[in-house]
C-alpha positions as CSV (number, residue, x, y, z in Angstrom):
1,X,152.6,18.7,43.1
2,X,152.6,20.1,39.3
3,X,151.9,23.7,39.1
4,X,152.3,26.1,36.1
5,X,154.7,28.8,36.3
6,X,151.6,31.5,37.2
7,X,151.0,29.1,40.4
8,X,147.9,27.4,38.7
9,X,147.9,23.7,39.8
10,X,148.2,21.3,36.8
11,X,145.4,18.3,36.7
12,X,144.1,16.2,33.7
13,X,141.2,17.5,31.5
14,X,138.7,15.5,32.9
15,X,139.0,16.9,36.8
16,X,139.4,20.4,35.3
17,X,136.3,19.4,33.9
18,X,134.7,18.5,37.0
19,X,136.3,20.9,38.9
20,X,134.3,23.7,36.9
21,X,130.8,21.8,36.7
22,X,130.9,21.5,40.7
23,X,132.4,25.3,40.9
24,X,129.6,26.7,38.5
25,X,127.0,24.4,40.5
26,X,128.1,26.1,43.5
27,X,128.2,29.6,42.1
28,X,125.0,29.3,40.9
29,X,123.5,27.8,44.4
30,X,125.2,30.5,46.3
31,X,123.4,33.0,43.9
32,X,120.1,31.8,44.2
33,X,120.0,31.7,48.3
34,X,121.2,34.8,48.6
35,X,118.3,36.1,46.8
36,X,116.9,35.1,50.3
37,X,119.2,37.0,52.6
38,X,117.8,40.3,53.4
39,X,120.2,42.9,53.0
40,X,119.6,46.2,56.0
41,X,120.4,48.9,53.0
42,X,117.6,50.2,51.4
43,X,119.3,50.5,47.8
44,X,118.2,48.3,44.7
45,X,121.2,46.4,43.5
46,X,123.2,45.8,47.1
47,X,123.7,42.2,47.8
48,X,126.8,40.2,49.6
49,X,127.7,38.8,46.2
50,X,128.6,35.5,47.7
51,X,129.1,34.1,44.8
52,X,132.9,36.1,44.3
53,X,133.9,33.4,46.0
54,X,133.9,31.1,43.7
55,X,135.2,33.7,41.4
56,X,138.0,33.8,43.9
57,X,138.5,30.2,44.1
58,X,138.7,30.0,40.0
59,X,141.2,32.4,39.3
60,X,143.7,31.1,42.2
61,X,143.5,27.2,40.7
62,X,142.5,27.3,37.1
63,X,143.0,29.2,33.9
64,X,141.4,32.7,32.8
65,X,139.3,30.8,30.3
66,X,137.8,28.6,32.8
67,X,136.8,31.7,35.2
68,X,135.2,33.5,32.6
69,X,133.3,30.1,31.6
70,X,132.4,30.4,35.4
71,X,131.5,33.6,35.4
72,X,129.6,33.5,31.9
73,X,127.6,30.6,33.0
74,X,126.8,31.6,36.4
75,X,125.3,35.1,34.7
76,X,123.3,33.4,32.6
77,X,121.9,30.6,34.4
78,X,120.9,32.7,37.6
79,X,119.4,35.8,34.9
80,X,116.9,33.5,33.4
81,X,115.8,31.5,36.7
82,X,115.6,34.7,38.5
83,X,115.9,38.0,37.7
84,X,115.2,38.0,33.5
85,X,117.0,38.1,30.8
86,X,117.0,41.9,30.7
87,X,119.1,41.7,34.1
88,X,121.8,39.8,32.3
89,X,123.4,42.7,30.9
90,X,124.0,44.2,34.2
91,X,125.5,40.6,36.0
92,X,127.4,39.3,32.7
93,X,129.4,42.3,32.4
94,X,129.5,43.5,36.1
95,X,130.8,39.7,36.5
96,X,133.0,39.8,33.6
97,X,134.9,43.2,34.2
98,X,135.2,42.1,38.0
99,X,136.8,38.9,37.2
100,X,139.0,40.2,34.9
101,X,140.4,42.7,37.2
102,X,140.8,40.5,40.0
103,X,142.6,38.0,37.8
104,X,144.8,40.5,36.8
105,X,145.6,41.8,40.5
106,X,145.5,38.1,41.2
107,X,148.2,37.1,38.5
108,X,150.4,40.5,38.3
109,X,150.1,42.2,41.8
110,X,149.6,39.5,44.3
111,X,152.5,40.7,46.7
112,X,150.9,43.9,46.9
113,X,147.1,42.5,47.0
114,X,145.7,39.9,49.7
115,X,142.7,38.0,48.3
116,X,140.4,40.4,50.5
117,X,141.7,43.4,48.7
118,X,141.3,41.5,45.5
119,X,138.0,40.9,46.8
120,X,137.4,44.6,47.7
121,X,138.6,45.7,44.2
122,X,136.1,43.3,42.2
123,X,133.3,43.9,44.1
124,X,134.1,47.5,43.5
125,X,134.4,47.1,39.7
126,X,131.2,44.6,39.4
127,X,129.0,48.2,41.0
128,X,130.8,50.4,38.9
129,X,130.2,48.5,35.8
130,X,126.5,47.8,36.6
131,X,125.6,51.6,37.7
132,X,127.4,52.4,34.4
133,X,125.5,49.8,32.1
134,X,122.4,50.4,34.0
135,X,122.6,54.1,33.5
136,X,123.4,53.6,29.4
137,X,120.4,51.7,29.1
138,X,117.9,53.2,31.3
139,X,119.4,56.5,29.7
140,X,119.2,58.3,33.3
141,X,122.4,59.7,34.8
142,X,120.5,59.6,38.0
143,X,121.1,56.4,38.6
144,X,124.9,57.2,39.2
145,X,123.7,58.9,42.5
146,X,123.5,55.3,44.3
147,X,127.1,54.6,43.4
148,X,128.7,56.0,46.7
149,X,126.7,54.0,48.4
150,X,127.4,51.0,45.8
151,X,130.9,51.6,46.3
152,X,130.6,52.0,50.4
153,X,128.3,48.4,50.6
154,X,131.7,47.0,47.6
155,X,134.3,47.7,50.0
156,X,132.1,45.9,53.3
157,X,130.7,43.1,51.3
158,X,134.5,42.3,49.4
159,X,136.0,42.0,52.4
160,X,133.7,39.3,54.0
161,X,133.7,37.7,50.8
162,X,137.3,38.3,50.3
163,X,137.9,36.6,54.1
164,X,135.4,33.4,53.2
165,X,137.6,32.9,49.9
166,X,140.8,33.5,51.8
167,X,140.3,31.0,54.6
168,X,138.9,28.5,51.7
169,X,142.1,28.7,49.0
170,X,144.4,27.8,52.5
171,X,142.7,25.3,53.3
172,X,142.4,23.5,50.3
173,X,146.3,24.7,49.6
174,X,146.8,22.9,52.8
175,X,145.1,19.8,52.2
176,X,146.2,19.5,49.0
177,X,142.8,19.0,47.1
178,X,144.0,19.8,43.7
179,X,147.5,17.9,44.0
180,X,146.6,14.7,42.5
181,X,146.6,14.7,38.1
């Protein structure tokens, strides 16, 4: 198995492109399906964030540039198909900031943070970024009152998605799925 110094697996550009397409498609499908999962919290913006599983897989196995491409494509497609272009500012900034923080934590501090911990941090950053952007765009500071509820939900949902991502990453590594150029 060929790997880079940062632990990413080396693969041909065609395999990498194929993997990116698969991950983007799965992230879009997961985001779309998540719209049909009722969340028992009467607060706007609380959701499971299951597409974060795909972001975590990309962080572990692909480059930062590929992670940003996957997050951007998912956010664009989901905003256009479901929530409208106005919501793009929220999902794109939340997704990008979350991916940046999770990438840094994984690349520089993975001996201190598990995938679950990285996922929780990503969920916290995602929710915080979205609520700050909403407050700025709408010019309403009162929106920030949602933040404590969103932070509690981020810890719970981040733990759930991190647990699933951790299992998937372990299985992918164990089966050597990305090992052959």
